[in-house]
Structures are given as C-alpha cells and as structure tokens.
N, C-alpha and C positions, 0 to 999 in steps of 0.2 A: 808596212805596205798598206796603201790605200786602194780599196777595191770598189768597183762599180759593176753593175750587171746590165747588159742589153739583152732584151728578149725580142727576137725577130718573129713576126707572125708566122705560124706553122707552114702555111702553103707557100709563102714567099721564101722562107728558109729552105724548104725542100727544093724549090726551083733553083735557088742559088747554089745549093750543094751539087745539084745535077750539072749545072753549067761548069762548075769547077772540076768535077770528076770527068767530064767529057774530054778533057785534055785537047781542046781545040779552041780557036778564037770564037768569041760570041759573034754570031752573024749580024751584020749591019752596023757593027761598031769598029772604030779604029783602034790602033795600038795605043795603049795608055789611057783609053777612055774609061771613065768611072762607071762601073756596072752597079755598084752599091756603095752608099756612104751613110753611116750613122754615127753620132757622137755621144760620148759619155762625158758628162761635166763633173769635174772635181771642184773642191773649194779652191780658193787662192788663184783664180784666173787660169787654171789648168784644165784642158780637155783632151780627150783622145778620140781621134777619128778612126773608125774601123772601116776599111775600104776593101772592095773587090775591084781589081783593075784588070782590064782586058789586055792581052798580049797576043803576039802572033802565034804563040805555041799553046797557051792555056791561061785562063784567068788566074790571078793569084791574089792572096789576101795580105793585109798589112795593117798594123796599128801605128798611128802617127800621133805623137804627143806634141801638144801645142801650148805655149804660154802666150797669152794676149794675142792669139792668132798666128804666132810665128812658130815654126817647127823647131823643137828642141831635142827630138829623138824619135827613133822608130824601131819597130821589131824587125826581125828577119822576115823575109817573104815566106808565106805559108801556102798550104794547099787545101785548107778547110776553113770554113767560116766559124764553126763551133770551136770553143776553147778559150784559153787564157792568152791575153796580149799584155805583156809586161815590159815597161820601159822605165829605166832609172833616170832620175833627173835631180841634181843637187842633193844627193844622198837619200832621196825618197824613191821607193818603187811604186809606180802607178800601174794598177792591174785592171783591165777590163775583161770581164767574162762574157762571152757571147754564147747564147743558148737558144734553142728552139722554144718558141712560146706555145701556149696551149692552142689546140685546134679550135 
C-alpha cells in the first residue's frame, strides 16, 4: 500500500465537517457542485482527488484515483472528510489519509 496524508487547515476542516453533518444541501450551490477538492500526488503519474460534493440531500465525500488525469477508480461515497480513502489499481492499493491540521 502506498500512503499519502492531506492535512486540512483546522478552521476549514471544522467548517467542512459541519456542512457534511448538517444533512442538507449547501446553500447557494447546485447539485454535484464541488464544495472542496484537494489532491494527493503519488509517484508514477497517479494522484487521488479528495472531494466533498453537494447533493440535494447532504454533501458527501469521495476519493477519486487518477492516472494521467483520467479516473481509474474511486471509493464508496462517505459522510466524513476525515479518514482513509483507499483505491486499488493494477494490484496496488493507494491510500490517502485526511486529517485535521494544527490550529
């Protein structure tokens, strides 16, 4: 398994977790609008985008694995920004850990 870590600035992290926990759409945003996007870069032209996406019910999280900018896999939809996002591609597991940064 190849692992990278993303630290999200503490105040932004807290705001994003509140948006997800509210279980309602983000005001002023349309369905499938990107609320948050940050990438972890692995070697060999692989990166993983960590996203929070707005929906009509509640924002959701997802990790999307890309090779040369093209999607090659994704995680199941989640309900928290923090945690591990793991996608297997060509026999290798790619893991991005998202955590709250220091204040």
